[in-house]
N, C-alpha and C positions, 0 to 999 in steps of 0.2 A: 782360720787364721794365725799363725806361729806369732809369735811375740809380744802374745798379750797379757804374762804376765811379769812379776818383778821379784826378786827377793828368791829367800833360801828356805830361812828357815820359817820367818814370817814375812807372808810372800800375798800377792793380790791379782789376780786374772779380774781382767776388765770386759765387759761386756756391751754390743750396743750400738747404735746409730744414732747421729742427729736429730734425724726425722721418722724415728720407728717408732713403737709404742714405747720402749722405756729404755735408759741405762743402768745399769748395774754392777755389780761386781760382788767377789765373793774373796774372804779375808781368809786366810789360813794360817794357822799357830799363835796364832795372838794367846797371853795367859791366859786361863781359865781363873774365874774368880774375882776379878776385876772389877770392881763397882765402874759402869758405864754409865756417865752424862748424856743423855741421847739428846739434851737441849743447847750442850756445847759442837756437839756434833752439828746439827743444825745451825749455828750462826756460823760455824765456818763456812758450809755452805752457803749462805747467806750473803758472806765475806765475795764470796768468787760468781755468786748468783747474774745473769742478766738483768738487764733493765732497772738497775740498784741506784744508776745516778743519769746525769744529762751527758756524762762521758763515755758513757759505754753504749753497746747495742740495746735498742728497746725489746729486744723480744721478752716477751713477761712470761717466765717460767718461775713458778713456785720453787722447782727442786726441793720441795718434801722427800725425805730418803724414808723409806720404809725396811723395816727391819725382817728377814724371813726366817731367821734362824742366830742360832749360837751367842743369845743373850736371853737370859731367863730371870725374872725375878730382880731387874734392874743389874745381874753380873754376867761378866762372860763365863759362858759352862765350859771351853775349851776346844768347842767342836768349829766346823767352820761357821763365819757367818756371814750370810747368804742379805745383799740387800738391791732394793730396786732403786729405781728416781725414776718416773714417769715422765714422758711429754709431753706437754699441754697448749705448747702454744706454736706448734711446727706448721711454718706456710710453704706446704713443699712447690706450689706454682709456681713462687718467686724463682725456684731453678729449671722448671721445664726448657727453658730455652738453651740449657748447659749442658742437654742429654746428651750433644753428640759433639761440645766444645770443649774444647782444655783452654782453662782461665790461665795465663801467666802467673809462675811462681807458686802455681797451686797440687794439690797433690793427684791433679785429673790424670794428667798423661801418664805418671809414672804406677799410679794405680790398673789404668788401662792396660799398661805392658806388664804390669808381673802379673793380675788376676785375669783379663782380658776381659772383665766383666764388673763394671762399678755401681754403687749409690750414689748417683751425682746430688740426692736432695740435699742441700748442708754440709756437703763434703761428706756424707756417712760418717765412716769409721774414721776417717781423718779427721773429723770435725773435733775441734776444743772442748765441744759439751762432752767428749768423753772424760775430762780432766776432773767432773764433779764427782767420777768413782774415785778417784785418788784422792780428792779433799775429806771423802768420809773414810778412808783407809787412813790417812795422814793424822784424823782428828782421833782417830783411836790409838791411833800410837802416841798421839800426843800426850794425850790422858795418862797412860805409863809413863812415858817419860817423863814427864810431869810430877809426878809421883816419886821418881828418881831426882828428883832435882836439879833435871834439864830443859833447858828451856828454849825455844826456836824462836827467834824473831827475825822477819825477813822487811822490807820496805824498800820503796822505789827510791833510787839515787840518782837516774841521768833520766830524761827524757828528751830527747833529739840532741841538741848542743848544749840541753841546759843541765848542769851537772855541778852535783855537792861538792865544794873541796876538801882536800884532804883537812883541811882545819875545819871543816864543817862536818865532817864524818867523824871526827876527832872528841866531837862536843854534843852529838846528838842527843838528846831527850824520846829515847823510843816508844816511852809513854803518847804522843804524839800522832803517829801515827796512821791511828784511824779516827784523826781529829779532822782529817780530810777527805777528797772525792779523791788524787792521787794515790794517798798511801804514801806520803814523803813526810818525814816529821820533823823538817824545815819549813815552817811554815811559809816563809817569803819565798823560797825557791817553788813549794808546791804549788803559791797562787799564781808563779811564772807557768811553772807547768801544765795547771790545768787551762790558763787562758790560751796557750801555745796550742793543747791539743784540742781546743773548741775551735778555733782558729785556722787548724787544718780539719777540720772537720766539716768548714763550712765550705772548703777549699773542692771537698769530696776525696780527699786524699787521707794518707794516714802517715803514722810517724814510730818508729822504734826506741827501747830505752833498755834501763839497766834496772835490777834488782838485785841489792847485798841483802845475802842472809848469815846471821850469827846467831852461834848455838854455844851456850853456855853450861857448865855445870856438867860435862860432859867427864867421865873420867879416863885417864892417860890407861893405851891398852886395847880400844877397840880397831878394827881392821886385819890383814891379811896381807902376808907378804906378797910381793912378787903380782899376781894376776888381780887379783881381790883386794887392794889394796882402796884404805877408804873412802880420801880423795879421787880413785878412778870411779870409784861405785857410785858416789855423788856427781860426778860430774857424768857420768852415764845416767843417772837420772833427770839429771836436770837439760839436758840435752834433749832426753824424751818428750820433752814437754814444747809441746804446738808450737810454732816459731823462736824457739831456741836456739841461735846461733853462735854462740861463745860463751867459754866459761874458763873461770881463773880463781884460784886460792891463794890466800893470803896475798904477797907483795906481785903475785901474776904477773904480768908482761913488762911491768914498771920494773921489774926485777931483775932484768936482763942490761937494767941501764946503771947497775949497780955493784961496787964491788966485793967478793966473798966478804973480806972483811967487815961492811956495812952492814953487810945481807947477814951475816950470822945472827943464830939469835942466844946472846949468851946468858947464862944459868944461873937462876938465885939462888941460894941454900939449900930455897925449900922444894927444888925443881922446876919450879915456873921458869918464866923466862923474860928477861928485860925488852924484847924487842917479841911481835908477834909476825917474823915474815913471814915465817910457814904459815901461817894460817892456821896454825893446831895441827898440823899434821908432819912427822916426820919418817922418812921410812916407808910410808903408807899407811901409817899409824898413828894413831892420835896421840898427842904426849900431854894434855891434860889445861892446856890453852884455848880460850874462845876459836871455836870453828870457823872463820871468816870466808866468804866465797862470795862473786859477784857472777852473772848470768846475763848475758845481755841476746833479748831480743828484738828481732827485724822488725822492722813497718810490718802490720797485715797487709795480705795479696790480697783484698778485696777491698777494688777503689770504688767510688759511685763516681768513677769516670769511662768513658769510651777507652778501650785497648785494643792493639790488634793481636792476633792470636791466630792459633789454625786448628781444623776440627778433624772426626776421625779418619776422615780420608786427606787428610794434608794438604785440602782447601786454606786458602785464607779467608778471615771471620773478622768483624767485628766486633766484640766480645763487651757486652753493655752493664756497669755495676747495677745491681738488685738487690733489693733484700735490707735484713738490718744485722750492720755489722758495727765492731769496735773501730773507732780512728787509732787506738792505741791499745796496747794489750798488757801492759805493766799493771795500770791498776787493780787489773781482776786475776794477774799471776801472782800478785805475792801470796794469798794463801793458797796455791799450789805449788808454790818452790819451797813452801814452809813442809807442805803437806807430803814429797819427796822426801824435804831431808827424814823427816819423821820416820818415815817407812824406812828407809836405807839404816840410820844408826839405830831404830829397835831390833831390826833385823843382824847386825852386827853385835849389840848388845847381849841378844839370844845367842850368837854364835859363842861367845863369848862364855857365859855361862855356858854353855855344854863344853866348852874345852876343859874347865876348871873342876867339873863333879869330878 
């Protein structure tokens, strides 16, 4: 299956299915002699894992990562870092009724058309469970980036119509992000979001949301002109996450309502800018200002409701929702967004270093 590798110098290749023996990955290009904190990697996985709160799927996976290579005596060796995350709580029988049925807005139909054969158990390769491998690679990347003064912080800024205002976004205390189940650093809005998600779950329905990510301490000069622009690669990384349907950087879509005279980021004498409508990227290259982008996630397609659909032969059927699923993906997607940002930024940092040697 093509399309399972991301990056050019720092790369991640993932493998495995939701209900297989394990998922895992191979990280290549990670610098040698870097101290690796396994506990920090596990903490990142714990932020993503199922069963962590009443808001998410109650599948009970420990998501304990097992490193197979590339780390010796607590440091990276420079060789490929291989790892596994065993699947310990898959309930494949919950999906027996979907073997010949296409669920609305899932990958069932498209995988069947592309490959002629698919793993129907929990979505197989198209399951969001694959993202746990991304979190491992991202946690490795974040440790290296942190040593260079680069910090990546994502948070939920919208669930359904409950959204942080521009004023609220400008006055956030990001240290509060992990203080609630939704991972929104505004306690009042976080409570509203939590209540709304629980209300939605009781209806057997789902809801979408948005995650904003801010990267600080990133030097100017990262990114390549034309096809490998920094924001283009960040956008691709975000849109590769399950259920992601929208991406914007800086002023994003709201910028179309502004005059150029208001949108332009005027320079200060030190090279910083008075505003950051560019979101930290100009000409596809970082300008030293914070990288700020937002990713929109659709409502999860699996509902605990009956829906009309078709089977392999085109016959109309009723699909009954079963199994354990999230009512809203964004609380668990926060560490995934951070991980994918870290993977892209480390890749560009290594490319920049290679060009300057």
